[in-house]
C-alpha positions as CSV (number, residue, x, y, z in Angstrom):
1,X,-0.3,4.7,7.4
2,X,0.7,3.6,4.2
3,X,2.7,6.1,1.3
4,X,2.5,5.7,-2.0
5,X,3.7,7.7,-4.8
6,X,0.7,10.0,-6.2
7,X,0.7,8.5,-10.3
8,X,3.4,10.0,-12.9
9,X,4.1,13.1,-9.5
10,X,7.2,13.9,-7.1
11,X,4.3,13.6,-4.5
12,X,3.7,11.2,-2.1
13,X,0.6,10.5,-0.4
14,X,-1.1,9.0,2.3
15,X,-3.6,5.7,1.4
16,X,-6.3,7.7,2.8
17,X,-6.7,11.0,0.9
18,X,-9.0,13.3,3.9
19,X,-12.3,15.2,1.4
20,X,-12.7,18.7,3.0
21,X,-16.3,18.8,1.4
22,X,-17.6,18.4,5.2
23,X,-16.0,21.1,6.2
24,X,-16.8,25.2,6.3
25,X,-19.9,27.3,7.2
26,X,-23.3,26.2,6.5
27,X,-24.7,29.0,6.1
28,X,-22.1,30.5,3.0
29,X,-22.7,27.2,1.0
30,X,-25.2,24.6,-0.8
31,X,-24.7,22.3,2.1
32,X,-26.8,21.7,5.3
33,X,-24.6,19.7,7.1
34,X,-21.0,20.6,7.1
35,X,-19.0,21.1,10.2
36,X,-17.9,24.6,11.4
37,X,-14.4,25.7,12.0
38,X,-13.6,24.4,15.4
39,X,-14.8,20.8,14.8
40,X,-13.1,21.0,11.2
41,X,-9.9,21.7,12.8
42,X,-10.1,18.6,15.7
43,X,-10.7,16.5,12.6
44,X,-7.8,17.9,11.1
45,X,-5.6,17.6,13.4
46,X,-7.3,14.0,14.3
47,X,-5.9,13.0,10.6
48,X,-2.8,14.3,10.9
49,X,-1.4,12.4,14.4
50,X,-3.3,9.2,12.7
51,X,-0.5,9.5,9.6
52,X,-2.6,11.8,6.9
53,X,-0.2,13.9,4.9
54,X,-3.2,14.3,1.5
55,X,-6.3,17.1,1.9
56,X,-8.4,17.1,-0.6
57,X,-10.8,20.4,-0.7
58,X,-11.9,23.2,-3.8
59,X,-12.8,26.5,-3.7
60,X,-16.1,25.3,-4.9
61,X,-17.0,23.9,-0.8
62,X,-19.1,26.3,1.3
63,X,-18.0,29.5,-0.4
64,X,-14.6,28.8,-0.5
65,X,-15.0,28.5,3.9
66,X,-13.6,25.0,3.0
67,X,-10.4,25.9,1.6
68,X,-10.0,29.0,5.1
69,X,-10.8,26.4,7.4
70,X,-8.1,23.6,6.1
71,X,-5.5,26.3,5.3
72,X,-5.4,28.0,8.9
73,X,-5.5,23.9,10.6
74,X,-2.4,22.8,8.5
75,X,-0.6,25.6,9.4
76,X,-1.1,25.6,12.7
77,X,-0.7,21.7,13.0
78,X,1.2,20.4,10.5
79,X,4.2,21.2,8.5
80,X,4.1,22.7,4.8
81,X,6.6,20.2,3.6
82,X,5.3,17.3,4.9
83,X,1.3,17.8,3.9
84,X,0.3,17.2,0.2
85,X,-3.1,19.9,-0.2
86,X,-5.4,19.8,-3.7
87,X,-7.7,21.5,-4.3
88,X,-10.5,22.4,-7.4
89,X,-11.3,24.8,-9.8
90,X,-14.8,25.2,-11.6
91,X,-15.6,26.1,-14.9
92,X,-16.0,29.7,-16.4
93,X,-19.1,30.9,-15.4
94,X,-21.5,32.3,-18.3
95,X,-20.6,35.7,-17.0
96,X,-16.7,35.7,-17.0
97,X,-17.8,34.4,-21.1
98,X,-19.9,37.6,-21.7
99,X,-16.9,39.4,-19.8
100,X,-15.0,38.0,-23.0
101,X,-12.5,36.2,-19.5
102,X,-10.7,33.0,-21.2
103,X,-10.1,30.2,-20.1
104,X,-6.2,31.0,-18.9
105,X,-7.2,34.4,-17.3
106,X,-10.0,31.9,-15.5
107,X,-7.7,29.5,-14.2
108,X,-5.2,32.3,-12.6
109,X,-7.5,34.1,-11.1
110,X,-9.2,30.9,-9.6
111,X,-5.7,29.5,-7.9
112,X,-5.7,33.1,-6.5
113,X,-8.7,33.2,-4.6
114,X,-7.8,29.9,-3.3
115,X,-4.1,30.5,-2.5
116,X,-5.8,33.7,-0.6
117,X,-8.4,31.4,1.2
118,X,-5.2,29.0,1.9
119,X,-3.2,30.7,3.1
120,X,-0.5,29.4,1.0
121,X,1.9,30.1,-1.7
122,X,1.3,27.2,-3.3
123,X,-0.9,23.9,-4.1
124,X,0.7,20.6,-4.5
125,X,-2.0,19.7,-7.0
126,X,-4.5,21.5,-8.7
127,X,-7.7,20.1,-10.3
128,X,-10.0,20.3,-12.5
129,X,-13.3,20.1,-11.5
130,X,-15.5,19.1,-13.9
131,X,-15.6,19.0,-17.7
132,X,-15.6,22.5,-19.5
133,X,-17.7,22.3,-22.3
134,X,-17.9,26.1,-23.0
135,X,-13.8,26.7,-22.9
136,X,-11.9,24.8,-25.5
137,X,-9.4,22.4,-23.5
138,X,-6.3,24.6,-25.3
139,X,-7.1,26.8,-23.4
140,X,-7.6,25.0,-20.1
141,X,-4.2,23.2,-20.6
142,X,-2.6,26.1,-21.5
143,X,-4.0,27.6,-18.0
144,X,-3.0,24.6,-15.9
145,X,0.8,24.9,-17.4
146,X,1.3,28.6,-17.1
147,X,0.1,28.4,-12.8
148,X,2.3,25.4,-12.5
149,X,5.3,27.0,-14.5
150,X,4.5,30.0,-12.7
151,X,5.1,27.9,-9.4
152,X,1.9,27.9,-8.3
153,X,0.6,24.7,-8.8
154,X,3.1,21.4,-8.6
155,X,0.9,19.2,-10.5
156,X,-2.8,19.0,-11.9
157,X,-5.2,16.7,-12.0
158,X,-8.7,16.3,-13.5
159,X,-12.2,15.3,-11.7
160,X,-15.3,14.6,-13.4
161,X,-14.3,13.5,-16.9
162,X,-15.0,10.1,-18.9
163,X,-11.9,8.8,-19.7
164,X,-11.6,9.8,-23.6
165,X,-11.6,13.5,-22.3
166,X,-8.4,12.6,-19.7
167,X,-6.9,11.0,-22.5
168,X,-7.5,13.5,-25.0
169,X,-6.3,16.1,-23.0
170,X,-3.1,14.5,-21.5
171,X,-2.9,13.7,-25.2
172,X,-2.3,18.2,-26.4
173,X,-0.7,18.4,-23.3
174,X,2.1,16.0,-24.5
175,X,1.8,17.3,-28.0
176,X,2.1,21.1,-26.9
177,X,4.9,20.2,-24.4
178,X,2.6,21.5,-21.4
179,X,1.7,19.9,-18.1
180,X,0.3,16.4,-17.7
181,X,-2.9,15.0,-15.7
182,X,-1.3,12.7,-13.2
183,X,-4.8,11.9,-11.0
184,X,-8.3,11.5,-12.0
185,X,-10.5,11.8,-9.2
186,X,-13.8,10.1,-10.7
187,X,-17.2,8.4,-8.5
188,X,-16.1,4.9,-7.5
189,X,-17.4,2.7,-4.5
190,X,-18.5,-0.8,-4.5
191,X,-22.0,0.5,-5.3
192,X,-20.9,2.3,-8.1
193,X,-18.3,0.9,-10.7
194,X,-18.7,2.2,-13.5
195,X,-15.0,4.1,-14.1
196,X,-14.2,0.1,-14.3
197,X,-15.6,0.0,-17.9
198,X,-12.5,2.2,-18.9
199,X,-10.4,4.6,-16.7
200,X,-9.5,1.7,-15.0
201,X,-7.5,0.4,-17.9
202,X,-6.3,3.9,-18.7
203,X,-5.3,4.7,-15.2
204,X,-3.3,1.4,-15.2
205,X,-1.8,1.8,-18.8
206,X,-0.4,5.5,-18.0
207,X,0.1,4.8,-14.6
208,X,-1.8,8.1,-13.7
209,X,-3.5,8.1,-9.8
210,X,-7.3,7.3,-9.0
211,X,-8.1,9.1,-6.1
212,X,-11.9,8.5,-6.2
213,X,-14.6,10.5,-4.3
214,X,-17.7,9.2,-2.7
215,X,-15.6,6.2,-1.4
216,X,-18.5,5.5,1.6
217,X,-21.8,6.2,-0.6
218,X,-22.0,9.2,1.2
219,X,-22.2,6.7,4.2
220,X,-24.2,4.0,3.0
221,X,-20.8,1.6,3.0
222,X,-20.3,2.6,6.7
223,X,-24.0,2.0,8.2
224,X,-26.2,-0.9,8.6
225,X,-29.1,-1.3,6.6
226,X,-31.6,1.3,8.3
227,X,-29.6,3.0,10.1
228,X,-29.5,7.2,9.8
229,X,-27.4,10.2,10.4
230,X,-27.6,13.7,9.8
231,X,-26.1,13.8,6.2
232,X,-28.4,10.3,4.6
233,X,-31.1,12.3,5.9
234,X,-30.2,16.4,4.1
235,X,-27.6,15.6,1.5
236,X,-29.9,15.6,-1.5
237,X,-27.0,15.2,-3.7
238,X,-25.9,12.2,-2.2
239,X,-29.8,11.1,-2.2
240,X,-29.8,11.8,-5.5
241,X,-27.0,9.7,-7.1
242,X,-28.1,6.4,-4.8
243,X,-31.7,6.6,-4.5
244,X,-32.6,5.4,-7.6
245,X,-31.0,2.3,-7.0
246,X,-31.0,2.1,-3.0
247,X,-32.8,-1.4,-4.1
248,X,-30.0,-3.7,-5.9
249,X,-27.6,-1.9,-4.1
250,X,-28.8,-3.0,-0.5
251,X,-27.7,-6.7,-1.0
252,X,-24.0,-5.4,-1.2
253,X,-24.6,-3.0,1.5
254,X,-25.8,-6.4,3.3
255,X,-22.7,-8.6,2.8
256,X,-20.5,-5.8,3.6
257,X,-22.1,-5.7,6.7
258,X,-21.7,-9.0,7.2
259,X,-18.3,-9.3,6.8
260,X,-17.8,-6.8,8.9
261,X,-18.8,-8.7,11.4
262,X,-17.4,-11.9,10.8
263,X,-14.1,-9.9,10.9
264,X,-15.0,-7.9,13.8
265,X,-14.7,-4.6,11.5
266,X,-16.1,-1.8,11.1
267,X,-18.2,-1.8,7.8
268,X,-16.0,1.2,6.8
269,X,-13.4,-0.7,7.3
270,X,-14.3,-3.5,4.4
271,X,-15.9,-0.4,2.2
272,X,-12.9,1.0,1.7
273,X,-10.2,-1.8,2.4
274,X,-12.3,-3.0,-1.3
275,X,-11.6,0.4,-3.0
276,X,-8.0,-0.1,-1.5
277,X,-7.0,-2.8,-3.6
278,X,-8.6,-0.8,-6.6
279,X,-7.2,2.8,-6.1
280,X,-4.0,5.3,-5.0
281,X,-5.9,6.9,-2.7
282,X,-9.7,7.1,-1.8
283,X,-11.2,11.0,-1.0
284,X,-13.3,10.0,2.1
285,X,-14.7,12.8,3.8
286,X,-14.6,12.8,7.2
287,X,-17.4,15.2,9.9
288,X,-16.6,13.2,13.2
289,X,-12.9,11.7,15.0
290,X,-14.5,8.9,14.5
291,X,-14.6,8.6,10.9
292,X,-11.0,9.3,10.9
293,X,-10.1,6.8,12.7
294,X,-12.2,3.9,10.8
295,X,-10.9,5.0,7.8
296,X,-6.8,5.0,8.9
297,X,-7.9,1.4,9.7
298,X,-8.6,0.1,6.6
299,X,-5.1,0.5,5.4
300,X,-3.8,-2.5,7.2
301,X,-7.0,-4.6,6.9
302,X,-6.9,-7.3,4.2
303,X,-9.2,-8.7,2.7
304,X,-8.7,-12.7,0.9
305,X,-10.1,-12.7,-2.9
306,X,-12.8,-14.7,-1.8
307,X,-14.0,-12.1,0.4
308,X,-13.5,-9.3,-2.4
309,X,-14.8,-11.6,-5.2
310,X,-18.0,-12.0,-2.3
311,X,-18.9,-8.3,-2.1
312,X,-18.2,-7.9,-5.7
313,X,-20.9,-10.7,-6.9
314,X,-23.9,-8.5,-6.8
315,X,-22.8,-5.6,-7.9
316,X,-25.3,-4.2,-12.0
317,X,-24.6,-2.1,-14.0
318,X,-25.3,1.7,-13.5
319,X,-26.6,4.9,-15.4
320,X,-24.2,7.5,-14.4
321,X,-25.5,10.3,-11.6
322,X,-24.6,13.5,-10.7
323,X,-21.9,15.9,-12.5
324,X,-21.4,12.7,-14.5
325,X,-24.6,12.1,-16.3
326,X,-24.2,15.6,-17.9
327,X,-21.2,14.0,-19.3
328,X,-23.3,11.3,-21.1
329,X,-26.2,13.5,-21.7
330,X,-28.9,11.4,-19.2
331,X,-29.6,14.6,-17.8
332,X,-29.1,17.2,-20.9
333,X,-26.1,17.5,-22.2
334,X,-24.1,20.7,-22.2
335,X,-22.0,19.9,-25.5
336,X,-25.2,21.4,-27.0
337,X,-24.3,24.5,-25.4
């Protein structure tokens, strides 16, 4: 495993971040394909053994059970001082708004719940899961600064935002003397490269770490064309992100498979090796032990410039999808709310 500094923070993280959305009680969340605690523990233990020290979860994953599974496993198998734990909080709910709960109060309540789930006294990276259009930005940044000063959070990050939003938030933080975002977790992989329009340049100039999710496009970049899996069949959210462009993406996926066969490695290794040339530490989900092994092997795979260009060449622009479609108004913008 290789390690690197997470942006402007003091955190030293593995080049692979274990994504924990696949862990949690399937009866308590929105995903039917997640794995139970026993299997989650095996995967986490394997990741630690292979050198992964960076773990990403969220209070919204399976109603907090992902956080619970992760916290118990790390307590049993790891040393807290050697592990970087990231979790995420959701925007204020309509009920909270009606009750007059401020953004700062909301963040305080959220971090306390996450710390209870994790069984920890602090998290290393606390991430705004998505832009909160109904809460003043000042309240969000003030609330995050408050939990940092309280020692409950070491550094802060953001997910699912546009480049101008990240720049605006950090400018406000700098002006007010608040903690600034040190990382961004966006949607970025070989078949979805829209972050290259503006976000990549912003992060390069301001030394903000990129830790993208959907690194393997919900498994599409790790499987031969036509090959299926439980997640590919049941993950309706990922289907919504990728099915509309499956035709144009298939050429890239075929090239990944071709290059993997040529080099005698897995498609996972090729896909992640490409992404590792672009970002700090991709968030890679795992629901089986071999998922972890393939991700870790990718760190040591070096693709030549012509191979990188070969993988990139067929790409065509994509429309925003998922949460990001809301940010641009493509799915009914919440900005008018």
